[in-house]
C-alpha positions as CSV (number, residue, x, y, z in Angstrom):
1,X,84.6,125.5,67.9
2,X,86.5,127.3,70.7
3,X,90.2,126.6,68.9
4,X,89.3,128.7,66.4
5,X,89.6,131.4,68.8
6,X,91.8,129.9,71.4
7,X,95.1,128.1,71.0
8,X,95.4,126.6,74.7
9,X,93.3,124.4,76.9
10,X,93.6,123.3,80.6
11,X,92.5,119.7,81.3
12,X,92.2,118.6,85.2
13,X,94.0,115.1,83.7
14,X,95.2,112.7,81.2
15,X,92.1,110.9,80.8
16,X,90.9,114.2,79.0
17,X,94.1,115.0,76.9
18,X,93.3,112.7,74.1
19,X,90.2,114.7,73.1
20,X,92.0,118.0,73.3
21,X,95.2,117.2,71.6
22,X,94.2,117.3,68.3
23,X,92.4,120.9,68.5
24,X,94.5,122.9,70.4
25,X,98.2,124.2,70.1
26,X,99.2,123.8,74.1
27,X,97.4,121.8,76.1
28,X,98.6,122.0,79.7
29,X,96.8,119.3,82.3
30,X,96.0,121.4,86.0
31,X,95.1,119.0,88.8
32,X,91.9,120.2,90.5
33,X,91.9,122.7,93.1
34,X,90.8,122.0,96.7
35,X,91.6,124.4,99.9
36,X,92.5,121.2,101.9
37,X,92.8,123.4,105.3
38,X,88.9,123.7,105.5
39,X,88.4,119.8,105.6
40,X,88.4,118.5,108.8
41,X,90.4,115.4,109.2
42,X,89.0,111.8,110.8
43,X,91.5,109.0,109.7
44,X,89.8,105.4,109.8
45,X,90.5,104.1,113.4
46,X,93.0,101.3,113.1
47,X,91.0,99.9,116.4
48,X,87.3,100.2,114.1
49,X,86.1,96.2,113.1
50,X,83.2,97.7,111.8
51,X,83.8,99.9,109.1
52,X,81.4,102.2,107.3
53,X,81.6,102.3,103.8
54,X,79.7,105.3,101.5
55,X,79.2,105.6,98.2
56,X,77.8,109.1,96.9
57,X,76.5,108.8,93.1
58,X,75.7,111.6,91.5
59,X,74.9,109.5,87.9
60,X,74.4,106.1,88.9
61,X,74.6,104.6,85.5
62,X,78.0,107.0,85.1
63,X,79.6,106.0,88.6
64,X,78.5,102.5,88.1
65,X,76.5,101.7,91.3
66,X,74.6,98.9,90.1
67,X,78.0,97.0,90.7
68,X,78.7,98.8,93.8
69,X,75.3,97.6,95.2
70,X,76.0,93.7,93.9
71,X,79.5,93.6,95.9
72,X,77.5,95.1,99.2
73,X,74.8,92.3,98.6
74,X,77.5,89.8,98.4
75,X,79.7,91.0,101.3
76,X,76.6,91.1,103.3
77,X,76.2,87.8,103.0
78,X,78.8,87.1,104.8
79,X,77.9,86.8,108.6
80,X,81.8,87.4,109.5
81,X,82.2,90.4,107.8
82,X,80.4,93.1,109.9
83,X,80.3,96.7,108.2
84,X,77.7,99.7,107.7
85,X,76.9,100.7,104.5
86,X,74.9,103.7,103.0
87,X,74.1,105.8,100.2
88,X,74.3,109.2,99.7
89,X,72.0,110.7,97.7
90,X,69.9,113.9,97.1
91,X,71.3,115.6,99.8
92,X,73.4,119.3,100.1
93,X,77.0,119.7,99.9
94,X,77.5,120.7,103.3
95,X,75.4,117.4,104.3
96,X,76.9,115.2,101.9
97,X,80.7,116.2,103.8
98,X,79.2,115.3,107.2
99,X,78.1,111.9,106.1
100,X,81.8,112.1,104.7
101,X,83.3,112.5,107.8
102,X,81.7,109.5,109.5
103,X,83.0,107.4,106.6
104,X,86.4,105.0,106.7
105,X,86.0,103.8,103.0
106,X,84.3,106.3,100.3
107,X,83.6,104.4,96.8
108,X,83.3,106.8,93.9
109,X,83.3,105.7,90.2
110,X,84.4,102.2,88.6
111,X,84.1,102.7,85.1
112,X,85.4,106.1,83.8
113,X,88.8,105.7,85.0
114,X,89.7,108.5,86.0
115,X,88.6,110.8,89.4
116,X,86.9,113.9,90.2
117,X,86.0,116.2,93.2
118,X,84.6,113.5,95.6
119,X,87.2,112.0,95.1
120,X,89.3,114.8,96.0
121,X,87.3,115.5,99.0
122,X,87.5,112.6,100.3
123,X,91.1,112.2,100.7
124,X,91.6,115.6,101.8
125,X,89.6,114.4,104.9
126,X,92.1,111.2,105.1
127,X,89.4,108.7,103.9
128,X,90.4,105.4,101.8
129,X,89.1,106.1,98.5
130,X,88.3,103.1,96.1
131,X,87.5,103.9,92.5
132,X,88.4,102.7,89.1
133,X,91.8,104.4,88.3
134,X,93.4,103.0,84.4
135,X,96.6,102.6,84.6
136,X,98.0,105.5,82.4
137,X,96.6,107.9,84.2
138,X,98.4,106.4,87.7
139,X,101.7,106.2,86.1
140,X,101.4,110.4,84.4
141,X,100.8,111.6,88.2
142,X,104.1,112.0,89.5
143,X,103.6,111.2,93.1
144,X,101.8,108.1,94.4
145,X,98.0,108.0,94.1
146,X,96.5,106.5,97.2
147,X,93.3,105.9,95.3
148,X,92.5,101.9,95.8
149,X,92.0,100.6,92.5
150,X,88.7,98.5,91.6
151,X,86.6,97.1,88.8
152,X,83.1,96.4,89.0
153,X,84.2,92.1,88.5
154,X,86.6,93.1,91.7
155,X,85.2,95.6,93.8
156,X,83.8,93.0,96.6
157,X,87.3,91.1,96.9
158,X,88.7,94.7,97.2
159,X,86.5,96.1,99.6
160,X,86.5,92.3,101.8
161,X,90.0,92.9,102.3
162,X,90.1,96.6,103.0
163,X,87.1,95.6,105.8
164,X,89.8,92.8,107.0
165,X,92.3,95.3,107.8
166,X,92.1,98.2,109.9
167,X,95.2,99.3,110.1
168,X,95.4,98.9,106.5
169,X,92.7,101.9,106.3
170,X,94.6,103.8,108.8
171,X,97.2,103.8,106.5
172,X,95.6,104.6,103.3
173,X,93.8,107.5,105.0
174,X,97.1,109.4,106.3
175,X,98.6,108.9,102.4
176,X,95.0,110.3,101.5
177,X,95.2,113.4,103.3
178,X,99.0,113.5,102.6
179,X,98.8,113.0,98.5
180,X,95.5,116.0,98.6
181,X,97.8,118.3,100.5
182,X,100.9,117.6,98.2
183,X,99.3,117.5,94.8
184,X,95.5,119.2,95.2
185,X,95.7,122.1,97.7
186,X,94.9,125.2,96.1
187,X,98.0,126.3,97.1
188,X,99.8,123.8,94.7
189,X,97.5,124.5,92.0
190,X,97.5,128.2,91.9
191,X,101.4,127.4,91.2
192,X,100.9,125.4,88.6
193,X,98.0,127.5,87.0
194,X,100.4,130.9,87.4
195,X,103.2,129.0,85.9
196,X,101.1,128.3,83.2
197,X,100.1,131.7,82.6
198,X,103.8,132.8,82.8
199,X,104.5,130.4,80.1
200,X,101.8,131.4,77.8
201,X,103.0,135.1,78.2
């Protein structure tokens, strides 16, 4: 319906591209925009032996929350693997952001193959983000995406390695913040949007 009036579409990443390419003459990819300067940065401490893991599902089925619960249950049975886990739900955005700031690791989605605003905001805070990112999506981004990829069946092992290695968490957190600044900051995205408008005109 829209393409009968509009010949151009803008999508946030290559995951959406196949769904719209047959309908529009021009399709542009524009990353999610985030004012990274408004986010307080708190990198995972390299000295922290008990990391905090947070999962914040807006939709449990879509985010793969049952798989997260199963992985956490598996890890909880390992007495030599201390960590804290919290699920964030039914909370205002500002309250949730305060909780994210306390985290070392934030688990996003495990099923859809790309990432959304939760991951972007978590990276802006300097957190380790765990999500399922399809290989083609990762390759389409011209910068190194620091999100740690995990599928439902590999989540427990992925988290186990991160829990055991505080220095790795710290290093990934630093890369997360840099990526958010260079790829998702509003100043960068606005420049790209301006270029799209100029090209259309």
